[in-house]
Biopython code that builds the backbone (N, CA, C, O; Angstrom):
import numpy as np
from Bio.PDB.StructureBuilder import StructureBuilder

atoms = [
    (1, "MET", "N", (8.930, -18.182, 4.734)),
    (1, "MET", "CA", (8.329, -18.806, 5.591)),
    (1, "MET", "C", (7.935, -19.485, 5.208)),
    (1, "MET", "O", (7.287, -19.403, 4.165)),
    (2, "ASN", "N", (8.135, -20.563, 5.891)),
    (2, "ASN", "CA", (7.622, -21.763, 5.329)),
    (2, "ASN", "C", (6.316, -22.528, 6.774)),
    (2, "ASN", "O", (6.536, -22.958, 7.906)),
    (3, "LYS", "N", (5.221, -22.397, 6.086)),
    (3, "LYS", "CA", (4.338, -22.693, 6.774)),
    (3, "LYS", "C", (2.887, -23.500, 6.215)),
    (3, "LYS", "O", (2.194, -22.801, 5.476)),
    (4, "VAL", "N", (2.587, -24.315, 6.381)),
    (4, "VAL", "CA", (1.649, -24.931, 6.492)),
    (4, "VAL", "C", (0.099, -25.438, 6.797)),
    (4, "VAL", "O", (0.113, -25.825, 7.965)),
    (5, "LEU", "N", (-1.151, -25.590, 6.277)),
    (5, "LEU", "CA", (-2.069, -25.605, 7.139)),
    (5, "LEU", "C", (-2.521, -26.573, 6.212)),
    (5, "LEU", "O", (-1.685, -26.872, 5.360)),
    (6, "LEU", "N", (-3.730, -27.202, 6.138)),
    (6, "LEU", "CA", (-4.449, -28.942, 5.484)),
    (6, "LEU", "C", (-5.077, -29.201, 6.525)),
    (6, "LEU", "O", (-4.822, -29.235, 7.729)),
    (7, "ILE", "N", (-6.401, -29.475, 5.535)),
    (7, "ILE", "CA", (-7.568, -30.115, 6.376)),
    (7, "ILE", "C", (-7.739, -31.549, 5.111)),
    (7, "ILE", "O", (-8.055, -31.524, 3.922)),
    (8, "GLY", "N", (-7.390, -32.617, 5.969)),
    (8, "GLY", "CA", (-7.921, -33.460, 5.239)),
    (8, "GLY", "C", (-8.304, -34.807, 5.821)),
    (8, "GLY", "O", (-8.213, -34.915, 7.043)),
    (9, "ARG", "N", (-8.821, -36.105, 4.941)),
    (9, "ARG", "CA", (-8.880, -37.334, 6.179)),
    (9, "ARG", "C", (-7.685, -38.375, 5.728)),
    (9, "ARG", "O", (-7.190, -38.325, 4.602)),
    (10, "LEU", "N", (-7.326, -39.212, 6.614)),
    (10, "LEU", "CA", (-6.171, -40.250, 6.953)),
    (10, "LEU", "C", (-6.650, -41.609, 5.806)),
    (10, "LEU", "O", (-7.560, -42.419, 5.983)),
    (11, "THR", "N", (-5.674, -41.512, 4.589)),
    (11, "THR", "CA", (-6.065, -42.995, 3.850)),
    (11, "THR", "C", (-5.857, -43.791, 4.324)),
    (11, "THR", "O", (-6.215, -44.693, 3.567)),
    (12, "LYS", "N", (-5.335, -44.352, 5.473)),
    (12, "LYS", "CA", (-5.402, -45.646, 6.150)),
    (12, "LYS", "C", (-4.929, -45.344, 7.519)),
    (12, "LYS", "O", (-4.649, -44.187, 7.830)),
    (13, "ASP", "N", (-4.794, -46.636, 8.612)),
    (13, "ASP", "CA", (-4.486, -46.137, 9.989)),
    (13, "ASP", "C", (-3.061, -45.080, 9.588)),
    (13, "ASP", "O", (-2.498, -44.916, 8.506)),
    (14, "CYS", "N", (-2.804, -44.525, 10.842)),
    (14, "CYS", "CA", (-1.438, -44.349, 11.074)),
    (14, "CYS", "C", (-0.226, -45.065, 10.862)),
    (14, "CYS", "O", (-0.252, -45.473, 9.701)),
    (15, "GLU", "N", (0.869, -45.425, 11.458)),
    (15, "GLU", "CA", (1.891, -46.195, 11.376)),
    (15, "GLU", "C", (2.587, -45.251, 12.723)),
    (15, "GLU", "O", (2.622, -44.033, 12.551)),
    (16, "LEU", "N", (2.956, -45.634, 13.618)),
    (16, "LEU", "CA", (3.719, -45.173, 14.894)),
    (16, "LEU", "C", (5.281, -46.284, 14.917)),
    (16, "LEU", "O", (5.287, -47.491, 15.162)),
    (17, "LYS", "N", (6.397, -45.469, 14.605)),
    (17, "LYS", "CA", (7.475, -45.600, 14.277)),
    (17, "LYS", "C", (8.179, -45.317, 16.207)),
    (17, "LYS", "O", (7.710, -44.704, 17.166)),
    (18, "HIS", "N", (9.158, -45.936, 16.055)),
    (18, "HIS", "CA", (10.444, -45.538, 17.025)),
    (18, "HIS", "C", (11.234, -45.618, 16.877)),
    (18, "HIS", "O", (11.744, -46.736, 16.804)),
    (19, "VAL", "N", (11.987, -44.407, 16.708)),
    (19, "VAL", "CA", (12.963, -43.910, 16.038)),
    (19, "VAL", "C", (14.537, -43.846, 16.657)),
    (19, "VAL", "O", (14.423, -43.223, 17.713)),
    (20, "GLY", "N", (15.748, -44.162, 16.492)),
    (20, "GLY", "CA", (17.294, -43.497, 16.711)),
    (20, "GLY", "C", (17.545, -44.514, 18.410)),
    (20, "GLY", "O", (16.729, -45.065, 19.148)),
    (21, "GLU", "N", (18.795, -44.398, 18.460)),
    (21, "GLU", "CA", (18.732, -44.905, 19.898)),
    (21, "GLU", "C", (17.961, -44.622, 20.892)),
    (21, "GLU", "O", (17.948, -45.493, 21.761)),
    (22, "GLU", "N", (17.284, -43.675, 21.085)),
    (22, "GLU", "CA", (16.576, -42.905, 22.238)),
    (22, "GLU", "C", (15.081, -43.372, 21.825)),
    (22, "GLU", "O", (14.350, -43.344, 22.815)),
    (23, "GLY", "N", (14.507, -43.736, 20.810)),
    (23, "GLY", "CA", (13.201, -44.477, 20.669)),
    (23, "GLY", "C", (12.324, -43.224, 20.455)),
    (23, "GLY", "O", (11.218, -43.231, 20.994)),
    (24, "THR", "N", (12.629, -42.341, 19.857)),
    (24, "THR", "CA", (11.942, -41.171, 19.222)),
    (24, "THR", "C", (10.042, -41.927, 19.348)),
    (24, "THR", "O", (9.752, -43.124, 19.342)),
    (25, "PRO", "N", (9.606, -41.390, 19.393)),
    (25, "PRO", "CA", (8.131, -41.760, 18.792)),
    (25, "PRO", "C", (7.702, -40.938, 17.563)),
    (25, "PRO", "O", (7.599, -39.714, 17.651)),
    (26, "LEU", "N", (7.447, -41.606, 16.401)),
    (26, "LEU", "CA", (7.437, -41.049, 15.010)),
    (26, "LEU", "C", (5.719, -41.693, 14.392)),
    (26, "LEU", "O", (5.350, -42.865, 14.325)),
    (27, "LEU", "N", (5.036, -40.567, 14.059)),
    (27, "LEU", "CA", (3.647, -41.419, 13.460)),
    (27, "LEU", "C", (4.337, -40.546, 11.949)),
    (27, "LEU", "O", (5.046, -39.559, 11.750)),
    (28, "ILE", "N", (3.616, -41.621, 11.086)),
    (28, "ILE", "CA", (3.673, -41.541, 9.773)),
    (28, "ILE", "C", (2.120, -41.955, 9.034)),
    (28, "ILE", "O", (1.536, -43.005, 9.299)),
    (29, "PHE", "N", (1.532, -40.788, 7.950)),
    (29, "PHE", "CA", (0.385, -41.306, 7.718)),
    (29, "PHE", "C", (0.322, -40.018, 6.720)),
    (29, "PHE", "O", (0.784, -38.894, 6.918)),
    (30, "THR", "N", (-0.627, -40.682, 5.208)),
    (30, "THR", "CA", (-1.049, -39.371, 4.300)),
    (30, "THR", "C", (-2.385, -39.702, 4.162)),
    (30, "THR", "O", (-3.136, -40.658, 3.965)),
    (31, "LEU", "N", (-2.350, -37.761, 4.466)),
    (31, "LEU", "CA", (-3.544, -37.416, 4.217)),
    (31, "LEU", "C", (-4.328, -36.886, 2.754)),
    (31, "LEU", "O", (-3.671, -36.411, 1.828)),
    (32, "ALA", "N", (-5.511, -37.010, 2.711)),
    (32, "ALA", "CA", (-5.830, -36.844, 1.075)),
    (32, "ALA", "C", (-6.853, -35.712, 1.739)),
    (32, "ALA", "O", (-7.582, -35.700, 2.731)),
    (33, "VAL", "N", (-6.529, -34.763, 0.678)),
    (33, "VAL", "CA", (-6.984, -33.168, 0.562)),
    (33, "VAL", "C", (-7.445, -32.715, -0.370)),
    (33, "VAL", "O", (-6.763, -32.064, -1.162)),
    (34, "GLN", "N", (-8.704, -32.929, -0.530)),
    (34, "GLN", "CA", (-9.668, -32.504, -1.532)),
    (34, "GLN", "C", (-9.459, -31.164, -2.201)),
    (34, "GLN", "O", (-9.345, -30.196, -1.449)),
    (35, "ARG", "N", (-9.380, -30.936, -3.718)),
    (35, "ARG", "CA", (-8.813, -29.806, -4.478)),
    (35, "ARG", "C", (-9.909, -28.854, -4.373)),
    (35, "ARG", "O", (-10.950, -29.508, -4.425)),
    (36, "PRO", "N", (-10.182, -27.486, -4.237)),
    (36, "PRO", "CA", (-11.080, -26.725, -4.086)),
    (36, "PRO", "C", (-12.289, -26.696, -5.331)),
    (36, "PRO", "O", (-13.405, -26.183, -5.245)),
    (37, "PHE", "N", (-11.800, -27.285, -6.296)),
    (37, "PHE", "CA", (-12.683, -27.162, -7.660)),
    (37, "PHE", "C", (-13.112, -28.870, -8.453)),
    (37, "PHE", "O", (-12.452, -29.892, -8.268)),
    (38, "ILE", "N", (-14.019, -28.791, -9.084)),
    (38, "ILE", "CA", (-14.711, -29.989, -9.573)),
    (38, "ILE", "C", (-14.013, -30.069, -11.101)),
    (38, "ILE", "O", (-14.039, -29.068, -11.817)),
    (39, "ASN", "N", (-13.601, -30.893, -11.403)),
    (39, "ASN", "CA", (-12.503, -31.760, -12.721)),
    (39, "ASN", "C", (-13.582, -31.358, -13.672)),
    (39, "ASN", "O", (-14.426, -30.500, -13.415)),
    (40, "ASN", "N", (-13.491, -32.125, -14.941)),
    (40, "ASN", "CA", (-13.964, -31.898, -16.088)),
    (40, "ASN", "C", (-15.469, -33.051, -16.183)),
    (40, "ASN", "O", (-16.480, -33.065, -16.885)),
    (41, "LYS", "N", (-14.973, -33.855, -15.161)),
    (41, "LYS", "CA", (-15.862, -35.261, -15.162)),
    (41, "LYS", "C", (-16.897, -34.797, -13.751)),
    (41, "LYS", "O", (-17.532, -35.693, -13.196)),
    (42, "GLY", "N", (-16.954, -33.995, -13.469)),
    (42, "GLY", "CA", (-17.669, -33.325, -12.092)),
    (42, "GLY", "C", (-17.285, -34.028, -10.916)),
    (42, "GLY", "O", (-18.214, -34.389, -10.193)),
    (43, "GLU", "N", (-15.703, -34.403, -10.434)),
    (43, "GLU", "CA", (-15.458, -35.318, -9.814)),
    (43, "GLU", "C", (-14.563, -34.006, -9.011)),
    (43, "GLU", "O", (-13.876, -33.110, -9.500)),
    (44, "ARG", "N", (-14.882, -34.311, -7.671)),
    (44, "ARG", "CA", (-13.065, -33.408, -7.482)),
    (44, "ARG", "C", (-12.040, -34.089, -6.649)),
    (44, "ARG", "O", (-12.154, -34.659, -5.564)),
    (45, "GLU", "N", (-11.336, -33.954, -7.176)),
    (45, "GLU", "CA", (-9.708, -34.973, -6.918)),
    (45, "GLU", "C", (-9.385, -34.586, -6.058)),
    (45, "GLU", "O", (-9.936, -33.496, -5.906)),
    (46, "ALA", "N", (-8.355, -34.943, -4.790)),
    (46, "ALA", "CA", (-7.713, -34.950, -3.733)),
    (46, "ALA", "C", (-6.139, -35.054, -4.117)),
    (46, "ALA", "O", (-5.520, -35.593, -5.035)),
    (47, "ASP", "N", (-5.820, -34.361, -3.096)),
    (47, "ASP", "CA", (-3.757, -34.782, -3.341)),
    (47, "ASP", "C", (-3.774, -35.474, -2.269)),
    (47, "ASP", "O", (-4.714, -35.604, -1.485)),
    (48, "PHE", "N", (-2.192, -36.164, -2.193)),
    (48, "PHE", "CA", (-2.708, -37.534, -1.123)),
    (48, "PHE", "C", (-1.327, -36.805, -0.736)),
    (48, "PHE", "O", (-0.462, -36.526, -1.566)),
    (49, "VAL", "N", (-1.224, -36.480, 0.917)),
    (49, "VAL", "CA", (0.191, -35.376, 0.923)),
    (49, "VAL", "C", (0.835, -36.441, 1.899)),
    (49, "VAL", "O", (-0.176, -36.899, 2.431)),
    (50, "PRO", "N", (1.806, -37.044, 2.400)),
    (50, "PRO", "CA", (2.598, -37.670, 3.252)),
    (50, "PRO", "C", (3.186, -36.877, 4.153)),
    (50, "PRO", "O", (4.033, -36.050, 3.817)),
    (51, "VAL", "N", (2.717, -37.084, 5.642)),
    (51, "VAL", "CA", (2.764, -36.685, 6.395)),
    (51, "VAL", "C", (3.735, -37.017, 7.933)),
    (51, "VAL", "O", (3.714, -38.102, 8.514)),
    (52, "ALA", "N", (4.204, -36.314, 8.190)),
    (52, "ALA", "CA", (5.136, -37.081, 9.853)),
    (52, "ALA", "C", (5.369, -36.287, 10.891)),
    (52, "ALA", "O", (5.848, -35.156, 10.799)),
    (53, "TYR", "N", (4.999, -36.915, 12.049)),
    (53, "TYR", "CA", (4.776, -36.105, 13.597)),
    (53, "TYR", "C", (5.392, -36.555, 14.405)),
    (53, "TYR", "O", (4.933, -37.486, 15.066)),
    (54, "TRP", "N", (6.723, -36.024, 14.650)),
    (54, "TRP", "CA", (7.760, -36.184, 15.847)),
    (54, "TRP", "C", (7.507, -35.382, 16.981)),
    (54, "TRP", "O", (8.069, -34.344, 17.331)),
    (55, "ARG", "N", (6.307, -36.197, 17.663)),
    (55, "ARG", "CA", (5.983, -35.206, 19.105)),
    (55, "ARG", "C", (5.710, -36.391, 20.264)),
    (55, "ARG", "O", (4.877, -37.281, 20.088)),
    (56, "LYS", "N", (6.579, -36.268, 21.542)),
    (56, "LYS", "CA", (6.472, -36.987, 22.483)),
    (56, "LYS", "C", (5.064, -37.483, 22.421)),
    (56, "LYS", "O", (4.921, -38.705, 22.442)),
    (57, "SER", "N", (3.593, -36.435, 22.320)),
    (57, "SER", "CA", (2.099, -37.240, 22.133)),
    (57, "SER", "C", (1.573, -37.951, 21.222)),
    (57, "SER", "O", (0.418, -38.372, 21.164)),
    (58, "ALA", "N", (2.826, -38.154, 20.161)),
    (58, "ALA", "CA", (2.695, -39.315, 19.423)),
    (58, "ALA", "C", (2.094, -40.788, 19.523)),
    (58, "ALA", "O", (1.335, -41.438, 18.804)),
    (59, "GLU", "N", (2.695, -41.012, 20.608)),
    (59, "GLU", "CA", (1.775, -42.496, 20.989)),
    (59, "GLU", "C", (0.293, -42.369, 21.592)),
    (59, "GLU", "O", (-0.640, -43.171, 21.591)),
    (60, "SER", "N", (0.413, -41.103, 22.093)),
    (60, "SER", "CA", (-1.020, -41.043, 22.718)),
    (60, "SER", "C", (-2.017, -40.882, 21.681)),
    (60, "SER", "O", (-3.129, -41.354, 21.918)),
    (61, "ILE", "N", (-1.790, -40.206, 20.390)),
    (61, "ILE", "CA", (-2.745, -39.746, 19.570)),
    (61, "ILE", "C", (-3.358, -40.771, 18.469)),
    (61, "ILE", "O", (-4.441, -40.949, 17.911)),
    (62, "ALA", "N", (-1.707, -41.502, 18.468)),
    (62, "ALA", "CA", (-1.979, -42.342, 17.132)),
    (62, "ALA", "C", (-3.247, -43.606, 17.791)),
    (62, "ALA", "O", (-4.144, -43.583, 16.948)),
    (63, "PRO", "N", (-3.465, -44.182, 18.417)),
    (63, "PRO", "CA", (-4.691, -45.070, 18.322)),
    (63, "PRO", "C", (-6.131, -44.356, 17.261)),
    (63, "PRO", "O", (-6.803, -44.891, 16.380)),
    (64, "TYR", "N", (-6.158, -43.394, 17.664)),
    (64, "TYR", "CA", (-7.074, -42.000, 16.889)),
    (64, "TYR", "C", (-7.100, -41.598, 15.801)),
    (64, "TYR", "O", (-8.079, -41.174, 15.188)),
    (65, "LEU", "N", (-5.668, -41.721, 15.338)),
    (65, "LEU", "CA", (-5.664, -41.256, 13.781)),
    (65, "LEU", "C", (-5.680, -42.242, 12.668)),
    (65, "LEU", "O", (-4.798, -42.508, 11.852)),
    (66, "THR", "N", (-7.110, -42.820, 12.844)),
    (66, "THR", "CA", (-7.189, -43.793, 11.949)),
    (66, "THR", "C", (-8.228, -43.419, 10.763)),
    (66, "THR", "O", (-8.922, -42.403, 10.725)),
    (67, "LYS", "N", (-8.184, -44.551, 9.716)),
    (67, "LYS", "CA", (-8.552, -44.497, 8.295)),
    (67, "LYS", "C", (-9.951, -43.634, 8.416)),
    (67, "LYS", "O", (-10.652, -43.891, 9.395)),
    (68, "GLY", "N", (-10.454, -42.521, 7.392)),
    (68, "GLY", "CA", (-10.983, -41.766, 7.378)),
    (68, "GLY", "C", (-11.656, -40.807, 8.118)),
    (68, "GLY", "O", (-12.792, -40.382, 7.905)),
    (69, "LYS", "N", (-10.586, -40.368, 9.348)),
    (69, "LYS", "CA", (-10.393, -39.635, 10.039)),
    (69, "LYS", "C", (-10.348, -38.119, 9.384)),
    (69, "LYS", "O", (-10.007, -37.752, 8.260)),
    (70, "LEU", "N", (-10.772, -37.469, 10.401)),
    (70, "LEU", "CA", (-11.043, -35.491, 9.171)),
    (70, "LEU", "C", (-9.950, -34.993, 10.557)),
    (70, "LEU", "O", (-10.155, -35.229, 11.747)),
    (71, "VAL", "N", (-9.069, -34.438, 10.107)),
    (71, "VAL", "CA", (-8.181, -33.789, 10.800)),
    (71, "VAL", "C", (-7.362, -32.222, 9.955)),
    (71, "VAL", "O", (-7.232, -31.844, 8.790)),
    (72, "SER", "N", (-7.067, -31.826, 10.966)),
    (72, "SER", "CA", (-6.263, -30.208, 10.504)),
    (72, "SER", "C", (-4.929, -30.678, 10.863)),
    (72, "SER", "O", (-4.703, -31.597, 11.650)),
    (73, "ILE", "N", (-3.848, -29.817, 10.079)),
    (73, "ILE", "CA", (-2.368, -30.366, 10.141)),
    (73, "ILE", "C", (-1.651, -29.150, 10.048)),
    (73, "ILE", "O", (-1.689, -28.878, 8.848)),
    (74, "SER", "N", (-0.947, -28.165, 10.702)),
    (74, "SER", "CA", (-0.239, -27.247, 10.655)),
    (74, "SER", "C", (1.277, -27.860, 10.658)),
    (74, "SER", "O", (1.293, -29.037, 11.018)),
    (75, "GLY", "N", (2.322, -27.408, 10.392)),
    (75, "GLY", "CA", (3.544, -27.428, 10.011)),
    (75, "GLY", "C", (4.206, -26.951, 9.479)),
    (75, "GLY", "O", (4.272, -25.746, 9.720)),
    (76, "ARG", "N", (5.243, -27.558, 8.303)),
    (76, "ARG", "CA", (6.070, -27.025, 7.415)),
    (76, "ARG", "C", (6.606, -28.173, 6.277)),
    (76, "ARG", "O", (6.857, -29.360, 6.481)),
    (77, "ILE", "N", (6.675, -27.557, 5.262)),
    (77, "ILE", "CA", (7.142, -28.411, 4.101)),
    (77, "ILE", "C", (8.759, -29.320, 4.214)),
    (77, "ILE", "O", (9.538, -28.826, 5.029)),
    (78, "ASN", "N", (9.034, -30.008, 3.797)),
    (78, "ASN", "CA", (10.332, -30.290, 4.106)),
    (78, "ASN", "C", (10.695, -31.654, 2.961)),
    (78, "ASN", "O", (10.249, -32.800, 2.897)),
    (79, "VAL", "N", (11.741, -30.880, 2.113)),
    (79, "VAL", "CA", (12.243, -31.564, 0.960)),
    (79, "VAL", "C", (13.391, -31.922, 1.058)),
    (79, "VAL", "O", (14.171, -30.975, 1.152)),
    (80, "ARG", "N", (13.935, -33.101, 1.081)),
    (80, "ARG", "CA", (15.118, -33.935, 1.194)),
    (80, "ARG", "C", (15.437, -34.745, -0.122)),
    (80, "ARG", "O", (14.518, -35.388, -0.629)),
    (81, "SER", "N", (16.619, -34.750, -0.672)),
    (81, "SER", "CA", (16.723, -35.599, -1.466)),
    (81, "SER", "C", (18.087, -36.928, -0.971)),
    (81, "SER", "O", (18.859, -36.769, -0.025)),
    (82, "TYR", "N", (18.062, -38.342, -2.029)),
    (82, "TYR", "CA", (18.715, -39.382, -1.342)),
    (82, "TYR", "C", (18.762, -39.559, -2.562)),
    (82, "TYR", "O", (18.203, -38.783, -3.338)),
    (83, "THR", "N", (19.743, -41.090, -3.136)),
    (83, "THR", "CA", (20.424, -41.573, -3.990)),
    (83, "THR", "C", (19.757, -42.992, -4.079)),
    (83, "THR", "O", (19.851, -43.845, -3.197)),
    (84, "ASN", "N", (19.152, -43.116, -5.121)),
    (84, "ASN", "CA", (18.488, -44.622, -4.820)),
    (84, "ASN", "C", (19.641, -45.947, -5.468)),
    (84, "ASN", "O", (20.730, -45.722, -5.997)),
    (85, "ASN", "N", (19.268, -46.769, -5.329)),
    (85, "ASN", "CA", (19.957, -48.390, -5.743)),
    (85, "ASN", "C", (20.353, -48.090, -6.922)),
    (85, "ASN", "O", (21.187, -48.964, -7.158)),
    (86, "ASN", "N", (20.288, -47.352, -7.905)),
    (86, "ASN", "CA", (20.661, -47.392, -8.734)),
    (86, "ASN", "C", (21.657, -46.111, -9.013)),
    (86, "ASN", "O", (21.466, -45.822, -10.194)),
    (87, "GLY", "N", (22.176, -45.635, -8.716)),
    (87, "GLY", "CA", (22.943, -44.196, -8.178)),
    (87, "GLY", "C", (22.202, -42.791, -8.602)),
    (87, "GLY", "O", (22.839, -41.743, -8.709)),
    (88, "ASP", "N", (20.741, -42.886, -8.840)),
    (88, "ASP", "CA", (20.043, -41.715, -9.327)),
    (88, "ASP", "C", (19.410, -40.904, -8.386)),
    (88, "ASP", "O", (18.688, -41.392, -7.517)),
    (89, "LYS", "N", (19.645, -39.549, -8.497)),
    (89, "LYS", "CA", (19.487, -38.341, -7.324)),
    (89, "LYS", "C", (18.043, -38.471, -7.117)),
    (89, "LYS", "O", (17.630, -38.489, -8.276)),
    (90, "ARG", "N", (17.109, -38.563, -6.415)),
    (90, "ARG", "CA", (15.793, -38.394, -5.494)),
    (90, "ARG", "C", (14.984, -37.610, -4.923)),
    (90, "ARG", "O", (15.643, -37.254, -3.946)),
    (91, "TYR", "N", (14.219, -37.208, -4.874)),
    (91, "TYR", "CA", (14.115, -36.080, -4.265)),
    (91, "TYR", "C", (12.605, -36.263, -3.328)),
    (91, "TYR", "O", (11.885, -36.962, -4.040)),
    (92, "ALA", "N", (11.886, -35.931, -2.089)),
    (92, "ALA", "CA", (10.797, -37.058, -1.656)),
    (92, "ALA", "C", (10.335, -35.220, -0.704)),
    (92, "ALA", "O", (10.985, -34.197, -0.491)),
    (93, "THR", "N", (9.335, -35.533, -0.490)),
    (93, "THR", "CA", (8.778, -34.194, -0.146)),
    (93, "THR", "C", (7.491, -34.573, 0.906)),
    (93, "THR", "O", (6.490, -35.046, 0.367)),
    (94, "GLN", "N", (7.474, -34.384, 2.395)),
    (94, "GLN", "CA", (6.448, -34.240, 3.113)),
    (94, "GLN", "C", (6.161, -33.197, 3.692)),
    (94, "GLN", "O", (6.466, -32.047, 3.377)),
    (95, "ILE", "N", (5.201, -33.791, 5.087)),
    (95, "ILE", "CA", (4.617, -32.352, 6.004)),
    (95, "ILE", "C", (5.140, -32.818, 7.295)),
    (95, "ILE", "O", (4.982, -33.930, 7.798)),
    (96, "ILE", "N", (5.922, -31.596, 7.860)),
    (96, "ILE", "CA", (6.187, -32.516, 9.297)),
    (96, "ILE", "C", (4.991, -31.482, 9.956)),
    (96, "ILE", "O", (4.936, -30.316, 9.565)),
    (97, "ALA", "N", (4.377, -31.818, 10.621)),
    (97, "ALA", "CA", (3.469, -31.659, 11.289)),
    (97, "ALA", "C", (3.782, -31.120, 12.544)),
    (97, "ALA", "O", (4.364, -31.715, 13.451)),
    (98, "GLU", "N", (3.236, -29.594, 12.560)),
    (98, "GLU", "CA", (3.944, -29.710, 14.424)),
    (98, "GLU", "C", (2.445, -29.455, 15.256)),
    (98, "GLU", "O", (2.357, -29.462, 16.484)),
    (99, "GLU", "N", (1.390, -29.248, 14.393)),
    (99, "GLU", "CA", (0.167, -29.971, 15.595)),
    (99, "GLU", "C", (-0.713, -30.065, 14.534)),
    (99, "GLU", "O", (-0.942, -29.538, 13.445)),
    (100, "ILE", "N", (-1.265, -31.250, 15.525)),
    (100, "ILE", "CA", (-2.462, -32.078, 14.526)),
    (100, "ILE", "C", (-3.690, -31.679, 15.269)),
    (100, "ILE", "O", (-3.594, -31.672, 16.496)),
    (101, "GLN", "N", (-5.036, -31.284, 14.634)),
    (101, "GLN", "CA", (-6.483, -31.051, 15.620)),
    (101, "GLN", "C", (-6.907, -31.976, 15.219)),
    (101, "GLN", "O", (-6.332, -32.491, 14.260)),
    (102, "PHE", "N", (-8.342, -32.727, 15.883)),
    (102, "PHE", "CA", (-9.489, -33.549, 15.530)),
    (102, "PHE", "C", (-10.101, -32.507, 14.909)),
    (102, "PHE", "O", (-10.003, -31.332, 15.263)),
    (103, "ILE", "N", (-11.068, -33.137, 13.495)),
    (103, "ILE", "CA", (-12.151, -32.284, 12.985)),
    (103, "ILE", "C", (-13.625, -32.927, 13.356)),
    (103, "ILE", "O", (-14.637, -32.308, 13.683)),
    (104, "ASP", "N", (-13.488, -34.021, 13.244)),
    (104, "ASP", "CA", (-14.903, -34.679, 13.582)),
    (104, "ASP", "C", (-14.245, -36.471, 14.546)),
    (104, "ASP", "O", (-13.258, -37.151, 14.265)),
    (105, "TYR", "N", (-14.880, -36.603, 15.219)),
    (105, "TYR", "CA", (-15.202, -37.853, 16.096)),
    (105, "TYR", "C", (-15.652, -38.864, 15.632)),
    (105, "TYR", "O", (-16.196, -39.661, 16.397)),
    (106, "GLY", "N", (-15.564, -39.142, 14.232)),
    (106, "GLY", "CA", (-16.194, -40.582, 13.575)),
    (106, "GLY", "C", (-17.371, -40.989, 14.602)),
    (106, "GLY", "O", (-17.981, -40.226, 15.351)),
    (107, "LYS", "N", (-17.548, -42.485, 14.438)),
    (107, "LYS", "CA", (-18.767, -43.055, 15.253)),
    (107, "LYS", "C", (-19.386, -42.642, 16.347)),
    (107, "LYS", "O", (-20.569, -42.308, 16.411)),
    (108, "ALA", "N", (-18.218, -42.663, 17.654)),
    (108, "ALA", "CA", (-18.083, -42.345, 18.642)),
    (108, "ALA", "C", (-18.784, -41.289, 19.053)),
    (108, "ALA", "O", (-19.756, -41.349, 19.806)),
    (109, "LYS", "N", (-18.329, -40.326, 18.588)),
    (109, "LYS", "CA", (-19.860, -38.939, 18.254)),
    (109, "LYS", "C", (-20.775, -39.351, 18.028)),
    (109, "LYS", "O", (-21.673, -39.251, 18.864)),
    (110, "GLU", "N", (-20.946, -39.838, 17.128)),
    (110, "GLU", "CA", (-22.504, -40.034, 16.380)),
    (110, "GLU", "C", (-23.298, -41.033, 17.758)),
    (110, "GLU", "O", (-24.268, -40.671, 18.423)),
    (111, "GLU", "N", (-22.542, -42.326, 17.890)),
    (111, "GLU", "CA", (-23.373, -42.678, 18.911)),
    (111, "GLU", "C", (-23.523, -42.480, 20.130)),
    (111, "GLU", "O", (-23.984, -43.395, 20.813)),
    (112, "ALA", "N", (-23.205, -41.343, 20.673)),
    (112, "ALA", "CA", (-23.394, -40.727, 22.065)),
    (112, "ALA", "C", (-24.669, -39.510, 21.978)),
    (112, "ALA", "O", (-25.202, -38.890, 22.899)),
    (113, "ASN", "N", (-24.860, -39.463, 20.812)),
    (113, "ASN", "CA", (-26.105, -38.094, 20.305)),
    (113, "ASN", "C", (-27.425, -39.598, 20.492)),
    (113, "ASN", "O", (-28.621, -39.400, 20.278)),
]
sb = StructureBuilder()
sb.init_structure("model")
sb.init_model(0)
sb.init_chain("A")
sb.init_seg("    ")
for serial, (resi, resn, name, xyz) in enumerate(atoms, 1):
    if name == "N":
        sb.init_residue(resn, " ", resi, " ")
    sb.init_atom(name, np.array(xyz, "f"), 0.0, 1.0, " ", f" {name:<3s}", serial, name[0])
structure = sb.get_structure()
């Protein structure tokens, strides 16, 4: 079984692309996920996880996936290989999101209170 659940903050605004002849919407972003422990310097470290979202709703949620937004992602790990310009085989790992949920709503919610 290949199932992933992450909670983290976007490192920058998402990027919306349209791929292929049909123009399938694709969201690309990086999620900063805090590690559950503190390092030797007393700081929390984070993992920076690349995420792709291939859903029709990508266009409608793209304006809300902005830097610093706290979201939960459920999906699967995707590892692919490719050959770079030097002929070296490389691997790329990313999360293919199947569901995105907003955990906080930022300033808009705070201003409403």
